C-alpha positions, 0 to 999 in steps of 0.5 A: 601266269607268274606273279613275279614282276618282270625285271625292267632294264635301267636306261636313259630315254629321250624324244626320238630314241629308237628312231635311229637312221638306217645308214647307207654303207658308203664306200670311201674314195681316196683323193690323192691331191691331199694324201701325203707322205709314205704311200704305204701308210695305213693312216686315214683322214676322212672328210665327211659326215662322221656317222656315215664315215663310221658306217663306211668303216664298220665292215673292214674295221670292226673289232680292230681299233685299240683306242678311240678318243672323241671330243664331241660338241658339248651342247653348251649353247655357245656358238663355236666357229667350226661347229654348231654346238647348241644342239637341243638335248634330245637331238644331242643324245640321238646324235651321240647314241648312233655314233657310240653304237658304231664306235662300240663295234669298231673297238677291239676286244681289248680296246678302250674308248675315251669320251671328253665332255664338260658337265652339260651332258657328262652324266647323261652320256655316262648312263647312255654308255652304260647301256651301249657298252655295259656298266661292267665295262666302265673303267674310270671317269677322269677330271681334266684341268682344261682352263687357266684360273688366273684372275679373280673375276670368274669365268662368266658363269654369273652366279655359278662357280667358275668352270675349269675342268672337263671330264673323260669317260673311259669304257672298255669293250670287254673288261672282264673277259680273258681276252679283253682289257687287261690294264692300262700301261704305267703312266706317271705324272710329274709334280714339282717336289717342293710344291709337294713338300709345301703341301704336305707340311701345310697339311700337317704331314711330315716330309721324311726325306731330310737326311744326307749321307756324305760318305758311308765310311771305309770297308770293314768286312764282308759276310754271306747271309742266305735267303729262304731259298738258300741263295746268297745275300752279300753283306758288306760293313762300312765304318766311319759314316758321315751324315747330316741333314738339309737343315744343318746344311742350310745353316752351314752353307747359306744355300737354299733348300732347293739348291741343296736338294739339287746338289745332294739329290743322289744322297738324300734319304729317309729310313724305315724299319719295315719288316722284310725277310731280307732285313730280318736275316741281316738283323739276325746276323749282325744284331746291331750296329755302332752309330757310324756303321753301315751295311750294304746288301747285294742280292738278286730278287725273285719277284717284284719290279727288280726281278732277276737284277742284282740290287743293293740296299743300305742299312744304318745304325743303330737298329739296322734301319733300311735306307730309302733313297729320294732318287728312287721315287723322284727324278732330277732334270737339270735343277728341276726336281719332281716326283713321279706319281702313277696316273690317277683320275685328276689330270693337270699340267697341260700347256694351255696358254699358247694352245691356239698356236699348237700345230700352227692352226687356229681352232678357238675354243675347241682344240685339245693339247697334244700332251693330253692325247699323248697321255691317253695314247701312252696309257692305252696303246702301244706302237702301231696300234690303231687309234680313231677320232671321229671328231678330229677338229684341228687334227690333234689326235692324228698329229699326236698319233704320228709322233708316237708311232701309232696308226690313226683314222680321223674323221672330220666333216668341216672344211677345216679337214682340208684347211686345218688337218691336212697342212698340220699333218703335212708339217708333222710328216715333214718334221717342221712341226716342232710344237706340241710334244715334238721336242719331248719325243724328239720328233724328226718327221716321217709317216704319211696318210691317205685322204678320203671322201665319202662317196655320194649316195648310191641312189638319187631321185630323178626329176620325176621322183624315181630312185636311180643309180647316181650318175656320179658312180662309174663301173668300179665305184658301183662294183665296190658299193654293191660289194659293201651293200651285200657284205662282200669285201671288194677285191677284184680278181686279177684275171677273172672279171666276175670275181669282184669281191668275196664274202668267203673263200668260195662266195663271190659277187659280180656287178655289171651295168650291162644287160645280162644275157643267157650266153653271158651267164653260161660263160660265167658258169663254165668258169666257176669251180665246184662249190663256188657261188656267185651273186650277180647284181645288174640293172636288167637281165634276160628273163631266162637267166633267172633261176637257171643255175642253183649256185648263181643268184641274180638281183636287180639294181636298184630294186634290190636296195630299196627299203634297206637304208636311207639314200640321198642323205649326206648330213646326220649332224643335227637330225632325228631320223623318222623312217617311213612306215607303211603296211602295204605289201605290194610287190614291185614288178621284176622288170621295173628298173626305176622305182618311185618314192611311193613304190619304195614305201610299198616295198618297205613294209616296216621301218624295223624290217632291216637291222640298223647294223 
């Protein structure tokens, strides 16, 4: 035996870990009463327990979701109007663990998940996500300013510091693989230019954009300089430069700093002696300049952000310093000047004062601004990408996705999926919702969504405790449910009745509630093509049918389903599920059509016989 110690896995543990439920793969049923807009829209709004909904989506959407954003209950102990947000710690971890495992499967290989929490569970959630997604797939943790800090009385945290930020954990599905996550899209934050200047000066740093060119003067001459590849750099010299500073203009005009920056925005500059190959070649050609002389170079870069486009740079006396324009790093909107900074890990600037009115729906304490979701989607997705939010709340993610041209799947358990989400999305589609980001993106309406509910559990107990097929299932629902249970895609053939679904090009499934006779089986066999295989699911069959054809398998409902998963449960929001464990190995009779609870336990020898996923 080796003396080397076995490496132990670093993981978070809690009461109930490893006792995750065996979820029933439900089918989804559209309710046209609440569907709205474009009937061909791929958008889905699902009303139901989000764990069961995620399981229902797994078969068709595994590996297809580009961006997942969830804002789950924070486990704060506060009573939210629409959520029980005070789940005991281990229960909260179990709730999240089960959901994150399926979300990881749904995420595309190049996809990203964002999980927003406060400091109650963020650290535990990160360790849990390290285990599920892999620590190597952690991208960032973002701090988000989510509360106004006006007033000096504090946030009601007694002796603790006032809470005004939340956190977003960001993980990739596959960070390092060649076909996985590459990088975020370029997204910038706006910072008021004068706030930035004041902050720099308060920190003892020098703000360099203080000079203004009034006029470059008159053209004198043109020369051709060649870069290292032999391509032309056209250089024009001007004489009679007129320049000043913001301070000098303030003294002469009496205008404020803000007014002068707005008036002269296009001509405000700093200068630098940064060593570049272009500047070096121009210096070799012109040596030096008089105090009122200017050079303007024109060339086509072979690399960088301006690759392939002709650009111009200005150089001023006396040592041919390059001019750096304020307009190249800042923007002007009316009289508002702001600097665009590439997005970092502290996000602020979201409109929070009137957030409760956004979308024309009230959702106290739980609503997130559309501008926050906009930032997430612009950062991680492109047009027509699929976005998923399984804690949809008031519908913010779905509303924002529509306005940005993304496709969405939203899941919400509460009745506000109908009272909040549906009317909000209807207004978005109509174009009458002009709140949130609507004006910024010039939203005029369009799109649509389909409203789905989870089918009831396929099996239910009758009054004697026997498991039977739910009477709420019609023939089509049963066929779709059995296809999903067996891993087939439900696609009824337009002319061949027994081809209700398939798992491969030649592997089919057929579900019937009729008694299966030898004659019916022979008829099906006669229609089958060479190489085709068929699974028949039925409630009962003639004993001579069993094993008659090698390419046809016959299974009985509900016997074939027992022990696979947990039936009859509709709510996984607060509970740790302990599946029954029984060591009995007694087989049920093939002729039994309705099985008692005890027989289920006899059939299910061990809780871990069937994989969770």
